[in-house]
C-alpha positions, 0 to 999 in steps of 0.5 A: 489797643486792648485785648478783645478777641473781636469787634461786634456790630457795624464795625465788625460787620464792615471789617469781616466783609473787607477781609473776605475780599480778594487782594485786588478788591482790598487794594481797590478799596484802599485806593478808593478811600484814599481818593475820597480823602484826597477829594475832601482835602482838596474841597475843604482845605483852601491853603494847601500849604497847611498840609506840610504844617499838619504833617509836622504836627502829626509826626511831633505827636508820634514822637510825643507818644514815644517820649511817653513810652520811654519815660513811663514804661522805661523800655525802648523794645520794639523801636528801631535805633537805626530808624531814629538815627536816619531820621535825625540825619535827614532832619538835621540836613533839612534844618540846615537847608531850611535855615539857609533857604527859608527860615519859616515855621517849617525851620522851627518845627524841624528843629523841634522835631530834631531835638525830640528825635535826638532825645529818643536816640539818647535814651535808646543808646544810653539809658534804656539800652538793655531793652533795645532788641538789636538783633532784630534791627538788622537792616544796614544803614548804608542800604539807605544812605548810599542810594540817597546820596547817589540820587541827590547828586543825580537829581536835585533842585537848581533853585538853591545855591551852592551845596544846599541843593544836594543836601536838600535832595539828600534829605528828601530821599533819605526821609522817604526810606528812613522808616524801613529799618523800623518796619523790618524790626517789627516784621522780625518781631511779629508782634508790634508794641502798641506805643510803637504802632501809634508812632508809626501810624502817625508817620503814615498819616504825616506822609499821606499829608505830604503826598496830598499836598503834591498831588493836589498841586499837580491837579490844580495846575493841570500837571504843568506844576511837574514841568513848569520850571526848567529847574524842576524838570526832574526834580519835582517829579522826583519829590512827588515819587519820593513822597508816594514811595513813603506813603506806599511803604507805610500803606501795608502797616496802616492796613494792619494798624486799623485792622488791630484797632477795629478788632481791639487786638494787639497788632501783629504783622506777617512775615516780609514775604506775607505782607500783601497776602492777608 
């Protein structure tokens, strides 16, 4: 991300103006920017199912960045092994369900992403373990696994047969929070390594594209999509909420990422208590 002390010209002027606004004003500007992007996607992308494919491609691009870091820089510092393991879990479950239910392009993309994630885990556990900052990766996995299991039992689709309905729901809920250990690690470390920042930003973009699909689908159907099927009275809203949760979880990070890029500086995160005060 470079090491320049600041950005000059129009970009720097815009950033300085935004930085001078209140938290409420920044939130409003962020919401406005998201609305403009959503409107553009709705206007120019006819097949909104392409958002899912684009999301998978962006996620894969983020993993490619990780692979480059692990193979060329020979270090996994700044990466959360717990986030990678949780990602592998929900990808494996989703791939299994996809094989049973869909067998389409998403199945192939999930398999490729799963293999890549497993390779990252292997490198972190066995090849580059000495550079893994275990003491900073301190969020217990069960904090995320147990609630995901409980939610999957309580709210799940009825369109699928047998156990796949619970597994599919579990993968959706776990995916929505799987990045939390990574964010916790980065907050603990304060300084965010550039390749890790690129990867997490890619996750944020991917989550936004997924959310865009669901939001636009709700808009196109006048809201009837949320309750249009007796089998989806609770499930469809739950999926939408899960996607929005992922996007909001990553929103703060994306703000600091864009800020660091605009200033040409290494990315820094405030403490967990100060994430929304800057």
